[in-house]
C-alpha positions as CSV (number, residue, x, y, z in Angstrom):
1,M,74.5,98.6,92.8
2,N,74.1,101.9,90.9
3,E,71.5,101.7,88.2
4,I,73.2,101.5,84.8
5,S,71.7,103.2,81.8
6,F,72.9,103.8,78.3
7,T,72.7,106.5,75.7
8,K,70.9,105.1,72.7
9,P,70.8,104.3,69.9
10,F,74.2,102.7,69.4
11,E,75.8,103.1,66.0
12,S,75.7,99.7,64.5
13,R,79.2,99.5,63.2
14,K,80.7,100.8,66.4
15,A,78.3,99.5,69.0
16,A,80.9,97.4,70.9
17,Q,83.3,100.4,71.2
18,D,80.4,102.7,72.1
19,L,79.2,100.3,74.8
20,R,82.8,100.0,76.1
21,N,83.1,103.8,76.5
22,Q,79.7,104.0,78.3
23,I,80.6,101.2,80.7
24,I,83.9,102.9,81.6
25,Q,82.2,106.2,82.0
26,F,79.7,104.6,84.4
27,L,82.5,103.0,86.4
28,I,84.3,106.4,86.7
29,Q,81.2,108.2,87.9
30,S,79.8,105.5,90.2
31,D,80.8,104.8,93.7
32,L,81.5,101.1,93.0
33,K,84.7,99.8,94.5
34,P,87.2,97.2,93.1
35,G,86.0,93.7,94.0
36,E,82.3,94.6,94.1
37,P,79.9,92.7,91.8
38,F,79.3,94.1,88.4
39,Y,76.5,93.5,85.9
40,S,76.3,90.1,84.2
41,D,76.4,89.7,80.4
42,A,72.6,89.0,80.5
43,D,72.0,92.2,82.5
44,L,73.9,94.3,80.0
45,V,72.1,92.7,77.0
46,K,68.8,93.6,78.7
47,H,69.8,97.2,79.5
48,S,71.6,98.0,76.3
49,G,69.4,96.1,73.8
50,L,72.5,94.9,72.0
51,S,73.3,91.3,71.1
52,R,75.2,89.0,73.4
53,K,78.1,88.9,71.0
54,T,78.4,92.7,71.0
55,V,78.2,92.9,74.8
56,R,80.9,90.2,75.1
57,D,83.2,92.0,72.6
58,A,82.8,95.2,74.7
59,L,83.4,93.5,78.0
60,S,86.5,91.7,76.6
61,N,88.1,95.2,76.0
62,V,86.9,96.5,79.4
63,Q,88.4,93.5,81.1
64,K,91.7,93.8,79.2
65,E,92.0,97.4,80.3
66,G,91.5,96.5,84.0
67,W,88.1,98.1,84.5
68,I,86.4,94.8,85.4
69,E,87.4,91.2,86.3
70,R,85.5,88.2,84.9
71,R,85.8,85.1,87.1
72,Q,84.8,81.8,85.6
73,G,81.7,80.4,87.3
74,K,81.4,83.5,89.6
75,G,80.5,86.4,87.3
76,S,81.9,89.9,86.7
77,F,83.4,92.2,89.3
78,V,84.7,95.8,89.4
79,G,88.4,95.8,88.5
80,P,91.4,97.7,90.1
81,R,91.5,100.4,87.5
82,A,88.1,101.7,88.6
83,G,89.5,102.4,92.0
84,M,92.1,104.9,90.7
85,A,91.7,108.6,90.5
86,L,91.6,109.1,86.8
87,P,91.0,112.1,84.4
88,P,87.9,112.1,82.2
89,L,87.8,109.3,79.7
90,Q,89.8,110.0,76.6
91,P,88.3,109.2,73.2
92,P,90.1,106.4,71.4
93,P,92.6,107.4,68.7
94,S,91.0,107.8,65.3
95,N,93.7,106.0,63.4
96,R,93.4,102.4,64.8
97,K,96.1,101.1,62.4
98,S,98.8,103.1,64.0
99,L,97.6,102.4,67.5
100,I,100.1,101.2,70.0
101,R,98.8,98.7,72.6
102,L,100.5,99.2,75.9
103,A,100.1,96.6,78.6
104,V,100.7,97.8,82.2
105,L,101.9,95.8,85.1
106,G,101.1,97.9,88.2
107,F,103.1,98.6,91.3
108,W,100.7,97.1,93.8
109,M,96.9,96.7,94.0
110,S,95.0,95.2,96.9
111,G,91.5,95.2,98.5
112,D,89.2,98.0,97.6
113,R,91.9,100.5,96.7
114,A,94.6,101.0,94.1
115,D,98.0,102.0,95.4
116,W,99.2,105.6,95.2
117,Y,102.0,104.8,92.8
118,S,100.0,103.0,90.1
119,S,97.2,105.5,90.3
120,E,99.4,108.5,89.6
121,V,101.4,106.8,86.8
122,L,98.2,105.7,85.1
123,R,96.8,109.2,85.4
124,G,99.8,110.4,83.4
125,L,99.3,107.6,80.8
126,E,95.6,108.4,80.5
127,E,96.1,112.1,80.1
128,V,98.2,111.8,76.9
129,S,97.1,108.4,75.6
130,A,94.8,109.8,72.8
131,D,97.4,112.3,71.7
132,C,100.1,109.6,71.6
133,G,97.9,107.0,69.8
134,V,98.3,104.5,72.6
135,S,95.6,102.2,74.2
136,I,96.2,100.9,77.8
137,E,95.6,97.4,79.2
138,L,96.1,96.9,82.9
139,I,97.2,93.3,83.3
140,G,98.0,93.0,87.0
141,D,100.6,93.8,89.6
142,H,103.6,92.1,91.2
143,H,101.3,89.5,92.9
144,Q,100.5,88.1,89.4
145,K,101.6,84.5,89.2
146,P,104.0,83.8,86.4
147,G,101.7,81.3,84.7
148,L,98.8,83.7,84.7
149,L,101.0,86.6,83.5
150,H,102.2,84.4,80.6
151,Q,98.6,83.6,79.7
152,R,97.6,87.3,79.8
153,L,100.6,88.3,77.6
154,M,99.9,85.4,75.2
155,Q,96.2,86.4,74.9
156,S,96.9,90.1,74.6
157,R,100.2,90.3,72.6
158,P,100.7,94.0,73.4
159,D,103.2,96.1,71.5
160,L,104.9,97.2,74.7
161,L,104.9,96.2,78.4
162,L,105.3,98.9,81.0
163,V,106.4,97.6,84.4
164,M,106.1,99.6,87.6
165,P,108.4,97.5,89.7
166,S,107.7,97.2,93.4
167,T,109.8,94.1,94.1
168,M,112.5,92.1,92.2
169,Q,109.7,89.7,91.3
170,H,108.9,92.1,88.5
171,A,112.2,91.1,86.8
172,Y,110.5,87.7,86.1
173,A,107.7,89.7,84.3
174,V,110.3,91.4,82.1
175,A,112.0,88.1,81.3
176,E,108.7,86.6,80.3
177,A,107.8,89.5,78.1
178,R,111.2,89.4,76.4
179,H,110.8,85.7,75.8
180,L,107.6,86.5,73.9
181,G,109.4,89.2,72.0
182,I,107.5,92.1,73.7
183,P,109.6,95.2,74.4
184,C,109.6,96.6,77.9
185,A,109.9,99.9,79.7
186,V,109.9,100.7,83.4
187,T,109.1,103.5,85.8
188,G,111.3,104.3,88.8
189,T,114.8,103.1,89.6
190,R,114.2,99.5,90.4
191,L,115.5,97.1,87.7
192,Q,117.9,99.7,86.6
193,E,120.5,97.1,85.9
194,L,118.3,95.6,83.1
195,K,119.1,98.8,81.1
196,L,115.5,99.2,79.9
197,P,114.0,102.5,78.7
198,S,112.7,104.2,81.8
199,A,111.2,107.3,83.4
200,A,112.3,107.8,87.0
201,E,112.3,110.3,89.8
202,D,115.5,112.3,90.5
203,N,116.2,111.1,94.0
204,H,119.4,113.2,94.4
205,Q,117.4,116.4,93.6
206,G,114.5,115.3,95.8
207,M,116.7,114.9,98.8
208,A,118.3,118.3,98.1
209,L,114.8,119.8,98.3
210,A,114.3,118.1,101.7
211,V,117.6,119.3,103.2
212,Q,117.1,122.9,101.9
213,H,113.6,123.1,103.3
214,L,114.8,122.1,106.8
215,F,117.9,124.3,106.5
216,D,115.7,127.3,105.7
217,L,113.7,126.6,108.8
218,G,116.9,126.9,110.9
219,H,117.7,123.2,111.4
220,R,121.3,122.1,111.3
221,R,121.2,118.7,113.0
222,I,119.2,116.8,110.3
223,A,119.1,113.0,110.5
224,L,118.3,110.6,107.7
225,L,116.2,107.4,108.3
226,Q,117.1,104.7,105.8
227,R,115.6,101.2,105.3
228,E,118.1,98.4,104.9
229,E,117.4,97.4,101.3
230,S,119.7,97.3,98.3
231,T,117.6,99.4,95.9
232,P,119.1,102.2,93.8
233,F,116.8,104.9,95.2
234,T,118.1,104.1,98.8
235,F,121.7,104.9,97.8
236,E,120.7,107.8,95.5
237,R,118.8,109.5,98.4
238,R,121.6,108.9,100.8
239,R,124.1,110.5,98.4
240,G,121.7,113.4,97.8
241,Y,121.5,113.9,101.6
242,L,125.2,114.0,102.1
243,D,125.8,116.3,99.1
244,A,123.1,118.6,100.2
245,L,124.5,118.9,103.7
246,S,127.9,119.9,102.3
247,T,126.2,122.4,99.9
248,W,124.7,124.2,102.9
249,G,127.9,124.1,105.0
250,I,126.8,121.3,107.3
251,E,129.5,118.7,108.0
252,P,128.0,115.2,107.2
253,D,127.9,112.9,110.2
254,E,127.3,109.2,109.6
255,R,126.0,108.9,113.2
256,L,122.9,110.8,112.0
257,V,122.1,108.2,109.4
258,W,119.8,105.5,110.9
259,W,119.6,102.2,109.1
260,T,116.9,99.7,110.0
261,S,114.6,97.0,108.8
262,D,112.0,97.7,111.5
263,G,111.6,98.6,115.2
264,A,110.4,101.7,117.0
265,N,112.6,100.9,120.1
266,D,115.7,101.3,118.0
267,L,114.4,104.6,116.6
268,K,113.7,105.8,120.1
269,S,117.2,105.1,121.2
270,F,118.7,106.7,118.1
271,L,116.7,109.9,118.6
272,K,117.6,110.1,122.3
273,S,121.4,109.6,121.7
274,Q,121.8,111.7,118.5
275,K,119.3,114.5,119.4
276,P,118.4,115.6,115.8
277,T,116.0,118.5,115.5
278,A,114.7,117.2,112.2
279,V,114.6,113.9,110.3
280,I,114.2,112.9,106.7
281,C,112.3,109.7,106.2
282,S,113.5,108.3,102.9
283,N,111.1,105.4,102.6
284,L,107.4,105.0,103.1
285,M,108.0,101.7,105.0
286,L,109.5,103.7,107.9
287,A,106.2,105.5,108.7
288,S,105.2,102.8,111.1
289,P,108.1,103.1,113.6
290,I,107.6,106.9,113.7
291,G,103.8,106.4,114.1
292,Q,104.5,104.0,117.1
293,L,106.6,106.7,118.8
294,I,103.8,109.2,118.3
295,K,101.1,106.9,119.6
296,H,103.0,105.2,122.5
297,E,105.9,107.4,123.4
298,G,104.3,110.9,123.1
299,L,106.5,112.1,120.3
300,R,105.1,115.3,118.9
301,I,105.5,116.3,115.3
302,P,106.7,119.0,114.6
303,Q,107.0,120.4,118.2
304,D,109.6,117.8,119.2
305,L,110.9,116.9,115.8
306,S,110.4,118.3,112.3
307,L,109.8,115.6,109.7
308,V,110.1,115.4,105.9
309,T,109.2,112.1,104.2
310,F,109.3,110.8,100.6
311,D,106.4,109.3,98.6
312,Q,102.9,110.8,98.4
313,S,101.0,108.0,100.3
314,Y,99.1,110.5,102.2
315,A,96.5,108.1,103.6
316,T,99.2,106.0,105.2
317,Y,100.9,109.1,106.7
318,E,97.8,110.6,108.1
319,K,97.0,107.3,109.7
320,E,100.4,107.0,111.3
321,F,101.2,110.6,112.1
322,G,97.7,112.1,112.6
323,L,98.5,114.9,110.2
324,R,99.4,115.6,106.5
325,P,103.2,115.8,106.5
326,T,105.7,117.7,104.4
327,V,106.5,115.3,101.5
328,I,108.9,115.0,98.7
329,E,106.5,113.9,96.0
330,L,107.6,111.7,93.2
331,P,106.8,112.9,89.7
332,L,104.5,110.0,88.9
333,V,102.1,111.7,86.5
334,E,105.1,113.1,84.6
335,M,106.7,109.6,84.5
336,G,103.6,108.2,82.9
337,K,103.5,111.0,80.3
338,T,107.1,110.5,79.5
339,I,106.7,106.8,78.9
340,M,103.9,107.6,76.5
341,G,106.1,110.0,74.6
342,L,108.9,107.4,74.3
343,A,106.6,104.6,73.2
344,R,107.1,104.9,69.5
345,E,110.8,105.5,69.9
346,I,111.1,102.3,72.0
347,L,109.3,100.3,69.4
348,N,111.4,101.7,66.6
349,S,114.6,101.1,68.6
350,Q,115.5,104.7,68.6
351,N,117.6,105.3,71.7
352,P,116.0,102.2,73.3
353,H,118.0,102.5,76.6
354,Q,116.9,106.1,77.3
355,N,116.6,106.9,81.0
356,V,114.8,110.1,81.7
357,R,115.1,111.6,85.2
358,I,112.3,113.9,86.3
359,P,112.6,116.4,89.3
360,C,110.6,115.7,92.5
361,R,108.4,118.3,94.2
362,L,108.3,119.6,97.8
363,S,104.7,119.6,99.2
364,I,104.8,121.5,102.5
365,G,102.5,120.0,105.2
366,G,102.1,120.2,109.0
367,S,105.2,118.1,110.0
368,T,107.9,120.8,109.7
369,A,108.4,124.1,111.7
370,P,111.1,126.6,112.3
371,L,113.7,125.4,114.8
372,S,112.7,128.1,117.4
373,H,109.2,126.6,117.4
374,S,110.4,123.0,117.9
């Protein structure tokens, strides 16, 4: 483990806060990964020269914020927040009395890495937290068991819970928070029916970017790959696709919309029968069938088929496609900043059902080419 050292002396009245800041700075700068062992209380007492009580107070805050995990009988371990690409540590707001305590339930976190979605939203939260007078506590993801989530919320009693829903299981988290009288906000379009304050991507506009990019490259036979799931973004992206085709004078053809739950063989048959020159992959989960055709059927991207996909999970795409593709990136950082800006309005019940839609971005990679080159 990296050697930890502290800047001394600690200011006596703010020693726990100062230690907390230095521990977080150490985790940001070190190469430690989530799940790896972290220093024990006794180690930190020895290295810092502070009392055991002060060390425990500091670690309690570090744990609440998701930087470490303390497991009874096993010790302390690096937490999921340390695996996220974060900006430099922001100083705590000076007016502690007006501080808003925001608990965050992440999208998905597993193994030695944090997911692309949670990392980017948290980056947005972090960048403006000090200016907005908000502190952040990372309390888990959708794998969190209801009993444990209840315990974490009871212990923390945050002013506001932000949910980044990845499955409908997150609806139970919202219900639990509401039961405890904790207001909620969400990112993305899942759980839209709950009419909570939200910051979400503009899926219709994002799909229009994808179609226009392919149209400008000369493609006219553009297919849409859709996953069979009843989520709002699925239908918003489909409507954006059909509207964008009409805008550019292309007659929409439902035979060019491929719905699936899985299966590379079905995709192979679809491409052979419909002969699109370009496809838009509207869901990250469809990367695997495309990857199988590349690996096992000799499909060449973009020589045989130009490809635009949604969601900036670049590590997954490069693994499946062997290249960095052209992507419609969700405005995740902006979504985090927007929620921070709405926090006080939400708590004061000013426009509590506000839904902010933020434009997506086109990031051009190596998976699209002019039609004459395909």
